[in-house]
MDAnalysis code that builds the backbone (N, CA, C; Angstrom):
import MDAnalysis as mda
import numpy as np

u = mda.Universe.empty(738, n_residues=246, atom_resindex=np.repeat(np.arange(246), 3), trajectory=True)
u.add_TopologyAttr("name", ["N", "CA", "C"] * 246)
u.add_TopologyAttr("resid", np.arange(1, 247))
u.add_TopologyAttr("resname", ["MET", "LEU", "ARG", "LYS", "ILE", "VAL", "VAL", "LEU", "MET", "PHE", "ALA", "PHE", "MET", "VAL", "VAL", "GLY", "ALA", "ALA", "ASP", "ALA", "ARG", "ALA", "THR", "LEU", "ARG", "ILE", "GLN", "ASN", "HIS", "ASN", "ASP", "PRO", "ALA", "GLY", "ASP", "PRO", "THR", "PRO", "THR", "ASN", "TYR", "SER", "VAL", "THR", "SER", "ALA", "THR", "PHE", "SER", "SER", "GLY", "LEU", "PHE", "ALA", "LEU", "GLY", "ASP", "ASN", "ASP", "PHE", "ARG", "SER", "PHE", "GLY", "ALA", "GLY", "PRO", "GLY", "THR", "TYR", "THR", "LEU", "GLN", "SER", "PHE", "PRO", "ALA", "PRO", "GLY", "TRP", "HIS", "VAL", "GLY", "ASP", "ILE", "GLN", "CYS", "VAL", "GLY", "ASP", "SER", "GLU", "ALA", "ASP", "PHE", "ALA", "ILE", "ASP", "ILE", "PRO", "ASN", "ALA", "ARG", "VAL", "ILE", "VAL", "THR", "HIS", "GLY", "LEU", "GLY", "ASP", "GLU", "GLN", "THR", "CYS", "SER", "PHE", "THR", "ASN", "THR", "ARG", "ILE", "THR", "GLN", "ALA", "PRO", "ALA", "PRO", "GLY", "ILE", "SER", "PRO", "LYS", "PRO", "PRO", "ALA", "SER", "GLU", "LEU", "PRO", "LYS", "VAL", "VAL", "LEU", "PRO", "ARG", "HIS", "PRO", "ALA", "LEU", "VAL", "GLY", "VAL", "ARG", "ALA", "GLY", "HIS", "GLY", "TYR", "ALA", "GLU", "ALA", "SER", "ILE", "ARG", "VAL", "THR", "GLN", "HIS", "SER", "ILE", "ILE", "LYS", "GLY", "TRP", "LEU", "ARG", "ARG", "HIS", "LYS", "THR", "VAL", "ILE", "VAL", "GLY", "SER", "LYS", "ARG", "ILE", "GLU", "ARG", "ASP", "PRO", "GLY", "THR", "HIS", "VAL", "LEU", "ARG", "VAL", "LYS", "LEU", "GLN", "ARG", "LYS", "ARG", "MET", "ARG", "ARG", "MET", "ARG", "ARG", "ARG", "GLY", "LEU", "GLU", "GLU", "VAL", "ARG", "VAL", "LEU", "LEU", "ARG", "ILE", "ALA", "VAL", "THR", "ALA", "PRO", "ASN", "GLY", "ALA", "THR", "HIS", "VAL", "PHE", "LYS", "HIS", "ARG", "VAL", "LEU", "ILE", "ASP", "LEU", "THR"])
u.atoms.positions = np.array([
    [0.411, -52.545, -50.828],
    [0.417, -51.085, -50.782],
    [0.610, -50.585, -49.356],
    [-0.111, -51.211, -48.410],
    [0.013, -50.848, -47.005],
    [1.443, -51.037, -46.530],
    [2.097, -52.146, -46.971],
    [3.483, -52.429, -46.584],
    [4.417, -51.308, -47.061],
    [4.183, -50.801, -48.305],
    [5.026, -49.730, -48.835],
    [4.861, -48.460, -48.019],
    [3.598, -48.162, -47.641],
    [3.346, -46.951, -46.842],
    [4.055, -47.030, -45.510],
    [3.976, -48.204, -44.852],
    [4.636, -48.387, -43.557],
    [6.144, -48.200, -43.693],
    [6.733, -48.799, -44.751],
    [8.167, -48.689, -44.968],
    [8.570, -47.246, -45.188],
    [7.794, -46.520, -46.015],
    [8.096, -45.120, -46.276],
    [7.993, -44.279, -45.018],
    [6.968, -44.543, -44.196],
    [6.817, -43.802, -42.941],
    [7.995, -44.055, -42.027],
    [8.463, -45.293, -41.949],
    [9.604, -45.640, -41.109],
    [10.859, -44.917, -41.586],
    [11.074, -44.910, -42.931],
    [12.246, -44.236, -43.486],
    [12.209, -42.755, -43.169],
    [11.026, -42.140, -43.267],
    [10.896, -40.714, -42.972],
    [11.213, -40.427, -41.515],
    [10.735, -41.300, -40.613],
    [10.994, -41.112, -39.189],
    [12.475, -41.212, -38.897],
    [13.190, -42.135, -39.545],
    [14.622, -42.288, -39.318],
    [15.380, -41.044, -39.769],
    [15.037, -40.551, -40.984],
    [15.694, -39.351, -41.496],
    [15.403, -38.166, -40.599],
    [14.144, -38.030, -40.170],
    [13.781, -36.923, -39.297],
    [14.534, -36.962, -37.992],
    [14.711, -38.167, -37.427],
    [15.444, -38.280, -36.161],
    [16.893, -37.877, -36.333],
    [17.487, -38.276, -37.472],
    [18.884, -37.922, -37.710],
    [19.046, -36.416, -37.825],
    [18.089, -35.760, -38.549],
    [18.158, -34.315, -38.706],
    [17.989, -33.614, -37.371],
    [17.136, -34.162, -36.499],
    [16.862, -33.525, -35.214],
    [18.095, -33.503, -34.320],
    [19.003, -34.459, -34.545],
    [20.207, -34.493, -33.725],
    [21.112, -33.315, -34.040],
    [21.024, -32.788, -35.264],
    [21.786, -31.620, -35.698],
    [23.285, -31.858, -35.585],
    [24.056, -30.795, -35.407],
    [25.497, -30.899, -35.578],
    [26.269, -30.222, -34.455],
    [27.329, -30.899, -34.032],
    [28.327, -30.338, -33.121],
    [29.650, -30.400, -33.879],
    [30.285, -29.253, -34.096],
    [31.437, -29.194, -35.004],
    [32.638, -28.516, -34.337],
    [33.828, -29.077, -34.595],
    [35.096, -28.467, -34.166],
    [35.855, -28.015, -35.407],
    [36.308, -26.760, -35.392],
    [37.176, -26.248, -36.444],
    [38.544, -25.942, -35.842],
    [39.605, -26.283, -36.577],
    [40.969, -26.092, -36.087],
    [41.714, -25.086, -36.971],
    [42.419, -24.151, -36.326],
    [43.222, -23.163, -37.043],
    [44.583, -23.031, -36.364],
    [45.621, -22.877, -37.175],
    [46.974, -22.692, -36.649],
    [47.436, -21.258, -36.835],
    [48.207, -20.783, -35.886],
    [48.862, -19.486, -35.967],
    [50.348, -19.714, -35.681],
    [51.232, -19.673, -36.692],
    [51.013, -19.066, -37.999],
    [50.170, -19.925, -38.937],
    [49.376, -19.238, -39.767],
    [48.505, -19.925, -40.711],
    [49.335, -20.740, -41.700],
    [48.807, -21.909, -42.026],
    [49.487, -22.769, -42.979],
    [50.474, -23.734, -42.356],
    [50.759, -23.568, -41.065],
    [51.667, -24.508, -40.402],
    [51.029, -25.898, -40.408],
    [51.787, -26.931, -40.773],
    [51.195, -28.271, -40.924],
    [51.008, -29.032, -39.611],
    [51.401, -28.466, -38.476],
    [51.310, -29.187, -37.203],
    [49.864, -29.549, -36.878],
    [49.560, -30.837, -36.665],
    [48.185, -31.228, -36.328],
    [47.925, -31.075, -34.828],
    [46.661, -30.968, -34.500],
    [46.227, -30.897, -33.104],
    [45.228, -32.012, -32.844],
    [45.388, -32.707, -31.715],
    [44.451, -33.757, -31.332],
    [43.272, -33.177, -30.558],
    [42.112, -33.791, -30.759],
    [40.890, -33.374, -30.073],
    [40.121, -34.607, -29.610],
    [39.192, -34.357, -28.677],
    [38.226, -35.381, -28.306],
    [36.902, -34.700, -27.994],
    [35.822, -35.436, -28.198],
    [34.481, -34.983, -27.837],
    [33.887, -36.051, -26.940],
    [33.491, -35.676, -25.732],
    [32.989, -36.662, -24.774],
    [31.738, -36.141, -24.072],
    [30.922, -37.073, -23.626],
    [29.782, -36.776, -22.762],
    [29.606, -37.962, -21.833],
    [28.544, -37.972, -21.066],
    [28.299, -39.086, -20.151],
    [28.038, -40.385, -20.903],
    [27.609, -40.268, -22.163],
    [27.247, -41.468, -22.930],
    [27.989, -41.603, -24.252],
    [28.942, -40.706, -24.523],
    [29.596, -40.706, -25.829],
    [31.069, -40.347, -25.694],
    [31.914, -40.983, -26.493],
    [33.327, -40.622, -26.578],
    [33.800, -40.806, -28.021],
    [34.360, -39.751, -28.583],
    [34.841, -39.821, -29.963],
    [36.192, -40.497, -30.070],
    [36.928, -40.587, -28.930],
    [38.325, -40.982, -29.001],
    [39.129, -39.822, -29.569],
    [40.449, -39.951, -29.600],
    [41.289, -38.876, -30.132],
    [41.228, -38.851, -31.652],
    [41.178, -37.648, -32.198],
    [41.272, -37.472, -33.645],
    [42.080, -36.200, -33.912],
    [42.799, -36.197, -35.020],
    [43.711, -35.093, -35.343],
    [43.104, -34.206, -36.425],
    [43.314, -32.880, -36.278],
    [42.885, -31.908, -37.271],
    [44.065, -31.025, -37.654],
    [44.198, -30.776, -38.941],
    [45.225, -29.871, -39.428],
    [44.697, -28.456, -39.520],
    [45.502, -27.556, -40.036],
    [45.105, -26.152, -40.164],
    [43.892, -26.027, -41.088],
    [42.886, -25.285, -40.613],
    [41.638, -25.054, -41.363],
    [40.844, -26.328, -41.617],
    [41.081, -27.345, -40.793],
    [40.334, -28.594, -40.909],
    [39.188, -28.593, -39.893],
    [38.227, -29.513, -40.059],
    [37.116, -29.593, -39.121],
    [36.582, -31.015, -39.053],
    [35.798, -31.270, -38.007],
    [35.096, -32.546, -37.900],
    [33.740, -32.302, -37.266],
    [32.717, -32.960, -37.781],
    [31.348, -32.779, -37.310],
    [30.810, -34.057, -36.688],
    [29.899, -33.882, -35.731],
    [29.272, -35.005, -35.050],
    [27.767, -34.780, -35.015],
    [27.013, -35.815, -35.350],
    [25.566, -35.765, -35.225],
    [25.181, -36.126, -33.808],
    [25.399, -35.212, -32.919],
    [25.268, -35.496, -31.481],
    [23.828, -35.368, -31.014],
    [23.416, -36.293, -30.129],
    [22.118, -36.193, -29.491],
    [22.167, -35.183, -28.363],
    [21.029, -34.828, -27.785],
    [21.002, -33.850, -26.690],
    [21.876, -34.302, -25.523],
    [22.554, -33.335, -24.906],
    [23.406, -33.647, -23.763],
    [24.451, -32.579, -23.550],
    [25.324, -32.814, -22.575],
    [26.419, -31.900, -22.269],
    [27.712, -32.535, -22.744],
    [28.427, -31.839, -23.611],
    [29.624, -32.371, -24.257],
    [30.840, -31.519, -23.907],
    [31.988, -32.188, -23.766],
    [33.251, -31.491, -23.579],
    [34.075, -31.616, -24.846],
    [34.409, -30.475, -25.442],
    [35.284, -30.424, -26.613],
    [36.680, -30.086, -26.108],
    [37.578, -31.049, -26.134],
    [38.904, -30.899, -25.515],
    [39.990, -30.902, -26.583],
    [40.894, -29.925, -26.485],
    [42.044, -29.860, -27.389],
    [43.285, -30.353, -26.673],
    [44.159, -31.053, -27.414],
    [45.438, -31.522, -26.889],
    [46.539, -31.023, -27.835],
    [46.988, -29.771, -27.644],
    [47.963, -29.191, -28.574],
    [49.276, -29.965, -28.593],
    [49.956, -29.907, -29.724],
    [51.262, -30.546, -29.868],
    [52.290, -29.850, -28.977],
    [53.386, -30.523, -28.638],
    [54.442, -29.872, -27.837],
    [54.894, -28.571, -28.498],
    [55.027, -27.519, -27.670],
    [55.418, -26.222, -28.193],
    [54.253, -25.361, -28.651],
    [53.041, -25.879, -28.510],
    [51.847, -25.147, -28.912],
    [50.881, -25.013, -27.733],
    [49.972, -24.061, -27.821],
    [48.897, -23.942, -26.842],
    [47.690, -23.313, -27.521],
    [46.536, -23.462, -26.907],
    [45.317, -22.870, -27.438],
    [45.305, -21.386, -27.079],
    [45.337, -20.541, -28.104],
    [45.350, -19.097, -27.865],
    [43.971, -18.485, -27.798],
    [42.991, -19.149, -28.419],
    [41.652, -18.571, -28.437],
    [40.642, -19.653, -28.821],
    [39.426, -19.506, -28.306],
    [38.309, -20.374, -28.669],
    [37.089, -19.479, -28.859],
    [36.399, -19.658, -29.974],
    [35.168, -18.916, -30.221],
    [34.105, -19.894, -30.710],
    [32.863, -19.672, -30.275],
    [31.774, -20.584, -30.631],
    [30.540, -19.811, -31.068],
    [29.761, -20.426, -31.961],
    [28.453, -19.891, -32.332],
    [27.437, -21.018, -32.286],
    [26.191, -20.648, -31.982],
    [25.107, -21.620, -31.909],
    [23.806, -20.905, -31.658],
    [22.847, -21.600, -31.084],
    [21.543, -21.003, -30.819],
    [21.592, -19.976, -29.697],
    [22.555, -20.125, -28.784],
    [22.652, -19.203, -27.648],
    [24.076, -19.201, -27.112],
    [24.595, -18.010, -26.773],
    [25.922, -17.919, -26.172],
    [25.984, -18.665, -24.846],
    [24.841, -18.745, -24.155],
    [24.809, -19.392, -22.841],
    [25.071, -20.893, -22.925],
    [25.017, -21.457, -24.135],
    [25.249, -22.898, -24.294],
    [26.730, -23.268, -24.243],
    [27.620, -22.263, -24.216],
    [29.057, -22.525, -24.285],
    [29.771, -22.010, -23.036],
    [30.492, -22.899, -22.363],
    [31.371, -22.510, -21.256],
    [32.797, -22.656, -21.767],
    [33.375, -21.553, -22.231],
    [34.696, -21.569, -22.864],
    [35.780, -21.443, -21.802],
    [36.726, -22.359, -21.828],
    [37.813, -22.413, -20.842],
    [39.142, -22.466, -21.597],
    [39.647, -21.297, -21.999],
    [40.862, -21.246, -22.805],
    [42.081, -21.803, -22.064],
    [42.314, -21.450, -20.769],
    [43.496, -21.988, -20.082],
    [43.557, -23.516, -20.076],
    [42.398, -24.176, -20.043],
    [42.363, -25.639, -20.048],
    [42.027, -26.219, -21.416],
    [42.033, -25.367, -22.441],
    [41.898, -25.800, -23.846],
    [40.626, -26.609, -24.099],
    [39.509, -26.118, -23.590],
    [38.282, -26.895, -23.759],
    [37.045, -26.005, -23.766],
    [35.954, -26.583, -24.242],
    [34.640, -25.946, -24.194],
    [33.641, -26.979, -23.712],
    [32.796, -26.599, -22.779],
    [31.693, -27.458, -22.351],
    [30.436, -26.926, -23.020],
    [29.799, -27.761, -23.820],
    [28.679, -27.339, -24.666],
    [27.394, -28.024, -24.219],
    [26.363, -27.233, -24.028],
    [25.025, -27.782, -23.803],
    [24.351, -27.892, -25.168],
    [24.172, -29.128, -25.614],
    [23.680, -29.393, -26.971],
    [22.237, -29.863, -26.904],
    [21.351, -29.056, -27.483],
    [19.937, -29.394, -27.473],
    [19.486, -30.039, -28.765],
    [18.257, -30.522, -28.780],
    [17.696, -31.175, -29.953],
    [17.613, -30.176, -31.103],
    [18.272, -30.493, -32.212],
    [18.233, -29.628, -33.376],
    [19.238, -28.503, -33.375],
    [20.108, -28.411, -32.354],
    [21.094, -27.321, -32.296],
    [22.183, -27.495, -33.353],
    [22.574, -26.387, -33.964],
    [23.727, -26.345, -34.865],
    [24.798, -25.515, -34.160],
    [25.891, -26.148, -33.731],
    [26.906, -25.476, -32.920],
    [28.299, -25.723, -33.488],
    [29.066, -24.655, -33.592],
    [30.412, -24.731, -34.141],
    [31.373, -24.003, -33.219],
    [32.483, -24.676, -32.864],
    [33.527, -24.051, -32.039],
    [34.842, -24.046, -32.815],
    [35.483, -22.897, -32.825],
    [36.733, -22.696, -33.550],
    [37.882, -22.540, -32.555],
    [38.873, -23.436, -32.643],
    [40.062, -23.393, -31.788],
    [41.215, -22.802, -32.605],
    [41.881, -21.781, -32.066],
    [43.068, -21.213, -32.702],
    [44.282, -21.586, -31.867],
    [45.201, -22.348, -32.462],
    [46.401, -22.821, -31.762],
    [47.600, -21.967, -32.151],
    [48.394, -21.596, -31.141],
    [49.518, -20.683, -31.341],
    [50.795, -21.297, -30.796],
    [51.904, -21.050, -31.482],
    [53.205, -21.466, -30.946],
    [53.480, -20.720, -29.644],
    [53.990, -21.422, -28.641],
    [54.239, -20.820, -27.334],
    [55.271, -19.708, -27.441],
    [56.179, -19.793, -28.400],
    [57.266, -18.830, -28.515],
    [56.850, -17.514, -29.163],
    [55.611, -17.395, -29.609],
    [55.193, -16.154, -30.251],
    [53.968, -15.579, -29.559],
    [53.792, -14.251, -29.724],
    [52.636, -13.580, -29.138],
    [51.374, -14.047, -29.846],
    [50.292, -14.293, -29.094],
    [49.065, -14.773, -29.728],
    [48.425, -13.703, -30.598],
    [47.952, -14.105, -31.749],
    [47.194, -13.216, -32.625],
    [45.716, -13.378, -32.318],
    [44.873, -12.477, -32.824],
    [43.432, -12.646, -32.604],
    [42.954, -13.989, -33.127],
    [42.037, -14.611, -32.394],
    [41.510, -15.905, -32.805],
    [40.647, -15.797, -34.050],
    [40.391, -16.932, -34.672],
    [39.586, -16.987, -35.884],
    [38.164, -17.375, -35.520],
    [37.211, -16.594, -36.003],
    [35.809, -16.831, -35.681],
    [35.298, -18.090, -36.374],
    [34.322, -18.778, -35.769],
    [33.747, -19.967, -36.399],
    [33.085, -19.616, -37.723],
    [33.112, -20.571, -38.651],
    [32.503, -20.366, -39.960],
    [31.562, -21.535, -40.267],
    [30.326, -21.454, -39.748],
    [29.376, -22.525, -40.049],
    [29.087, -22.565, -41.548],
    [28.751, -23.747, -42.080],
    [28.372, -23.827, -43.490],
    [27.206, -22.895, -43.789],
    [27.135, -22.396, -45.015],
    [26.079, -21.453, -45.393],
    [24.690, -22.017, -45.125],
    [24.547, -23.332, -45.285],
    [23.238, -23.960, -45.083],
    [22.788, -23.896, -43.630],
    [23.737, -23.697, -42.698],
    [23.396, -23.677, -41.280],
    [23.264, -22.271, -40.718],
    [23.686, -21.260, -41.474],
    [23.669, -19.899, -40.956],
    [22.298, -19.455, -40.441],
    [21.194, -19.824, -41.133],
    [19.890, -19.405, -40.604],
    [19.553, -20.038, -39.263],
    [20.267, -21.107, -38.895],
    [19.943, -21.830, -37.663],
    [20.766, -21.382, -36.460],
    [21.782, -20.545, -36.677],
    [22.626, -20.140, -35.562],
    [22.435, -18.663, -35.277],
    [22.705, -18.308, -34.034],
    [22.632, -16.915, -33.602],
    [24.050, -16.457, -33.313],
    [24.537, -15.505, -34.086],
    [25.877, -14.988, -33.841],
    [25.880, -14.195, -32.545],
    [27.016, -14.144, -31.855],
    [27.072, -13.411, -30.586],
    [26.595, -11.969, -30.746],
    [25.811, -11.503, -29.808],
    [25.250, -10.152, -29.885],
    [26.080, -9.136, -29.111],
    [26.927, -9.610, -28.241],
    [27.648, -8.692, -27.372],
    [29.156, -8.898, -27.500],
    [29.933, -7.861, -27.188],
    [31.393, -8.017, -27.207],
    [31.841, -8.961, -26.108],
    [33.050, -9.478, -26.262],
    [33.579, -10.406, -25.264],
    [35.086, -10.221, -25.131],
    [35.578, -10.421, -23.925],
    [37.009, -10.450, -23.663],
    [37.457, -11.897, -23.836],
    [38.264, -12.178, -24.869],
    [38.592, -13.566, -25.178],
    [40.026, -13.944, -24.811],
    [40.808, -12.983, -24.327],
    [42.168, -13.320, -23.923],
    [42.920, -12.109, -23.411],
    [43.783, -12.333, -22.415],
    [44.597, -11.257, -21.840],
    [46.007, -11.780, -21.624],
    [47.002, -10.963, -21.933],
    [48.389, -11.306, -21.645],
    [49.142, -10.032, -21.306],
    [50.287, -10.198, -20.641],
    [51.123, -9.061, -20.261],
    [52.564, -9.354, -20.615],
    [53.326, -8.285, -20.891],
    [54.738, -8.423, -21.232],
    [55.540, -7.302, -20.604],
    [56.650, -6.977, -21.216],
    [57.536, -5.938, -20.679],
    [56.913, -4.555, -20.902],
    [56.367, -3.980, -19.837],
    [55.824, -2.633, -19.905],
    [54.457, -2.503, -20.547],
    [53.739, -3.607, -20.754],
    [52.429, -3.501, -21.398],
    [51.515, -4.646, -20.968],
    [50.234, -4.427, -21.228],
    [49.228, -5.481, -21.131],
    [48.368, -5.374, -22.380],
    [47.874, -6.506, -22.868],
    [47.031, -6.470, -24.055],
    [45.864, -7.426, -23.899],
    [44.771, -7.060, -24.540],
    [43.555, -7.859, -24.477],
    [43.061, -8.141, -25.885],
    [42.574, -9.365, -26.106],
    [41.897, -9.714, -27.345],
    [40.403, -9.514, -27.102],
    [39.801, -8.644, -27.891],
    [38.401, -8.281, -27.713],
    [37.614, -8.641, -28.962],
    [36.515, -9.366, -28.794],
    [35.613, -9.645, -29.908],
    [34.492, -8.622, -29.893],
    [34.292, -7.946, -31.026],
    [33.173, -7.003, -31.146],
    [32.271, -7.469, -32.275],
    [30.974, -7.274, -32.121],
    [29.997, -7.762, -33.082],
    [29.438, -6.660, -33.962],
    [29.895, -5.425, -33.728],
    [29.538, -4.305, -34.587],
    [30.620, -3.252, -34.475],
    [30.592, -2.279, -35.374],
    [31.610, -1.228, -35.345],
    [31.611, -0.595, -33.952],
    [32.776, -0.557, -33.301],
    [32.843, -0.138, -31.904],
    [34.099, 0.670, -31.617],
    [34.007, 1.462, -30.570],
    [35.175, 2.139, -30.007],
    [35.641, 1.327, -28.807],
    [36.922, 0.962, -28.794],
    [37.480, 0.146, -27.716],
    [38.516, 0.980, -26.985],
    [38.314, 1.178, -25.700],
    [39.245, 1.950, -24.889],
    [39.815, 1.068, -23.784],
    [41.085, 1.262, -23.491],
    [41.721, 0.497, -22.430],
    [42.516, 1.397, -21.507],
    [42.484, 1.067, -20.213],
    [43.248, 1.807, -19.215],
    [43.993, 0.835, -18.317],
    [45.171, 1.213, -17.890],
    [45.891, 0.517, -16.829],
    [45.766, 1.366, -15.579],
    [45.254, 0.759, -14.525],
    [45.028, 1.518, -13.293],
    [45.788, 0.879, -12.138],
    [46.342, 1.742, -11.305],
    [47.030, 1.307, -10.100],
    [46.448, 2.059, -8.912],
    [46.278, 1.357, -7.801],
    [45.662, 1.963, -6.608],
    [44.275, 2.511, -6.931],
    [43.515, 1.763, -7.693],
    [42.113, 2.004, -8.014],
    [41.876, 3.193, -8.949],
    [42.499, 4.330, -8.700],
    [42.165, 5.534, -9.465],
    [43.312, 6.083, -10.303],
    [44.545, 5.682, -10.030],
    [45.691, 6.247, -10.739],
    [45.836, 5.562, -12.107],
    [45.687, 6.331, -13.178],
    [45.828, 5.781, -14.528],
    [47.296, 5.841, -14.939],
    [47.867, 4.695, -15.262],
    [49.292, 4.624, -15.614],
    [49.491, 4.235, -17.087],
    [48.421, 4.225, -17.854],
    [48.507, 3.914, -19.275],
    [47.119, 3.882, -19.889],
    [47.000, 4.244, -21.165],
    [45.696, 4.217, -21.830],
    [45.883, 4.065, -23.336],
    [44.820, 3.573, -24.004],
    [44.845, 3.393, -25.458],
    [43.404, 3.373, -25.969],
    [43.204, 3.896, -27.191],
    [41.876, 3.913, -27.813],
    [42.013, 3.471, -29.263],
    [41.119, 2.551, -29.689],
    [41.070, 2.153, -31.093],
    [39.608, 2.101, -31.525],
    [39.373, 2.160, -32.827],
    [38.028, 2.039, -33.382],
    [38.078, 0.953, -34.440],
    [37.199, -0.043, -34.332],
    [37.303, -1.216, -35.193],
    [35.934, -1.707, -35.671],
    [35.959, -2.391, -36.827],
    [34.774, -3.061, -37.359],
    [34.596, -4.409, -36.662],
    [33.483, -5.135, -36.901],
    [33.270, -6.430, -36.257],
    [34.436, -7.382, -36.486],
    [34.763, -8.138, -35.452],
    [35.878, -9.074, -35.516],
    [36.548, -9.167, -34.158],
    [37.696, -9.830, -34.119],
    [38.476, -9.933, -32.887],
    [39.748, -9.118, -33.064],
    [40.000, -8.226, -32.133],
    [41.102, -7.282, -32.251],
    [41.928, -7.270, -30.972],
    [43.197, -6.929, -31.105],
    [44.097, -6.838, -29.958],
    [44.302, -5.368, -29.592],
    [44.050, -5.044, -28.329],
    [44.303, -3.710, -27.804],
    [45.484, -3.795, -26.843],
    [46.604, -3.155, -27.198],
    [47.782, -3.159, -26.328],
    [47.883, -1.814, -25.613],
    [47.950, -1.875, -24.286],
    [48.053, -0.666, -23.470],
    [49.431, -0.660, -22.803],
    [50.213, 0.384, -23.056],
    [51.566, 0.474, -22.518],
    [51.592, 1.332, -21.265],
    [52.472, 0.971, -20.348],
    [52.710, 1.820, -19.186],
    [53.300, 3.154, -19.641],
    [52.867, 4.246, -19.011],
    [53.484, 5.532, -19.294],
    [54.967, 5.458, -18.930],
    [55.798, 6.010, -19.793],
    [57.242, 5.898, -19.572],
    [57.673, 6.496, -18.243],
    [57.138, 7.658, -17.917],
    [57.544, 8.300, -16.652],
    [57.139, 7.449, -15.455],
    [55.960, 6.816, -15.525],
    [55.522, 5.940, -14.438],
    [56.434, 4.724, -14.340],
    [56.773, 4.171, -15.492],
    [57.629, 2.996, -15.510],
    [59.004, 3.321, -14.926],
    [59.566, 4.494, -15.290],
    [60.877, 4.885, -14.749],
    [60.818, 5.048, -13.242],
    [59.758, 5.671, -12.747],
    [59.620, 5.856, -11.297],
    [59.571, 4.520, -10.564],
    [58.821, 3.590, -11.104],
    [58.695, 2.278, -10.470],
    [60.038, 1.557, -10.459],
    [60.768, 1.661, -11.547],
    [62.069, 0.997, -11.609],
    [63.068, 1.645, -10.657],
    [62.999, 2.961, -10.504],
    [63.900, 3.629, -9.554],
    [63.618, 3.193, -8.123],
    [62.372, 2.784, -7.883],
    [62.006, 2.305, -6.544],
    [62.391, 0.842, -6.351],
    [63.016, 0.255, -7.359],
    [63.477, -1.121, -7.236],
    [62.446, -2.165, -7.606],
    [61.306, -1.749, -8.171],
    [60.275, -2.706, -8.563],
    [60.666, -3.422, -9.845],
    [60.463, -4.721, -9.883],
    [60.726, -5.506, -11.091],
    [59.437, -5.886, -11.818],
    [58.322, -5.769, -11.128],
    [57.020, -6.038, -11.723],
    [55.959, -5.273, -10.951],
    [54.854, -5.041, -11.595],
    [53.778, -4.287, -10.952],
    [52.442, -4.903, -11.330],
    [51.557, -4.995, -10.350],
    [50.215, -5.530, -10.611],
    [49.259, -4.358, -10.810],
    [48.552, -4.369, -11.937],
    [47.626, -3.291, -12.258],
    [46.296, -3.885, -12.719],
    [45.307, -3.007, -12.818],
    [43.994, -3.408, -13.319],
    [43.867, -2.944, -14.763],
    [43.644, -3.898, -15.662],
    [43.377, -3.578, -17.057],
    [41.866, -3.448, -17.205],
    [41.437, -2.241, -17.556],
    [39.999, -1.967, -17.710],
    [39.727, -1.678, -19.185],
    [38.776, -2.422, -19.765],
    [38.428, -2.282, -21.172],
    [36.968, -1.856, -21.277],
    [36.705, -0.827, -22.077],
    [35.334, -0.385, -22.336],
    [35.074, -0.440, -23.834],
    [34.018, -1.142, -24.221],
    [33.634, -1.268, -25.630],
    [32.309, -0.534, -25.818],
    [32.316, 0.478, -26.693],
    [31.126, 1.305, -26.906],
    [30.618, 1.142, -28.329],
    [29.349, 0.761, -28.468],
    [28.709, 0.576, -29.772],
    [28.191, 1.914, -30.289],
    [27.800, 1.989, -31.575],
    [27.299, 3.245, -32.137],
    [26.089, 3.821, -31.393],
    [25.269, 2.947, -30.789],
    [24.093, 3.442, -30.064],
    [24.418, 3.897, -28.648],
    [25.714, 3.849, -28.278],
    [26.132, 4.316, -26.958],
    [26.201, 3.240, -25.897],
    [25.697, 2.051, -26.194],
    [25.758, 0.955, -25.220],
    [27.220, 0.587, -24.963],
    [27.576, 0.449, -23.693],
    [28.964, 0.194, -23.321],
    [29.076, -1.063, -22.468],
    [30.034, -1.919, -22.815],
    [30.359, -3.101, -22.021],
    [31.749, -2.894, -21.441],
    [31.893, -3.188, -20.161],
    [33.166, -2.979, -19.464],
    [33.708, -4.321, -18.974],
    [35.012, -4.527, -19.213],
    [35.688, -5.738, -18.754],
    [36.881, -5.327, -17.887],
    [37.140, -6.101, -16.835],
    [38.254, -5.814, -15.940],
    [39.078, -7.076, -15.733],
    [40.406, -6.902, -15.695],
    [41.270, -8.065, -15.531],
    [42.563, -7.622, -14.847],
    [42.959, -8.314, -13.784],
    [44.223, -8.023, -13.106],
    [45.372, -8.625, -13.876],
    [46.438, -7.854, -14.070],
    [47.598, -8.332, -14.797],
    [48.874, -7.967, -14.050],
    [49.927, -8.765, -14.264],
    [51.231, -8.525, -13.659],
    [52.184, -8.135, -14.790],
    [52.651, -6.875, -14.781],
    [53.484, -6.357, -15.858],
    [54.955, -6.377, -15.439],
    [55.779, -6.862, -16.343],
    [57.221, -6.930, -16.123],
    [57.845, -5.566, -16.345],
    [58.728, -5.140, -15.440],
    [59.383, -3.842, -15.532],
    [60.872, -3.953, -15.842],
    [61.421, -5.162, -15.846],
    [62.878, -5.300, -15.986],
    [63.329, -5.102, -17.429],
])
């Protein structure tokens, strides 16, 4: 009888340890949706390496990772790049998202449930808003969704600049293009429900014509974004952009 009790206690300890490690998950999405192109990924830390593994559109892979600092690295196929990365977990501070280098550095604690969603876009097309992570329903009580808006991407084109903004509640999003600190050369306002949205701000036509008459082929401006929640709380983001005038 004593032997059975010891065995049962050991089995319980093993299961408990496995559960305590919790989950580190990568989700992959393609833009355009449904494209069959796979993307390679790796998960590494000082003591762990997953090696390369491929994920298709809307595919995922999970790891029962122990506590530590992990790098989730994407290796997009030729002609593709990472357009957006979004993560959810116990705390936003656990994720250092680096979209230009297609990676996330994650601080993974004991019992953490963390999911990062990579949205891959063809280089030849304008990036669409990224897809938010979708943890399994069983894990939702264990994760904290982002509480604040975030600037998740900025790009510029002919006569415009646009920003991808994540909002966590119904919000008013305003954008301005500023030159010489105070001169507003473009503005836009939208109102949106929770999600990731693109705000495109165009240069005023008269300003653009004046710049072109002066022989300018491009202009550097400040893109200023203000996100206002229903309670009046406002978050402001600023980003320098180079707009093409030709």
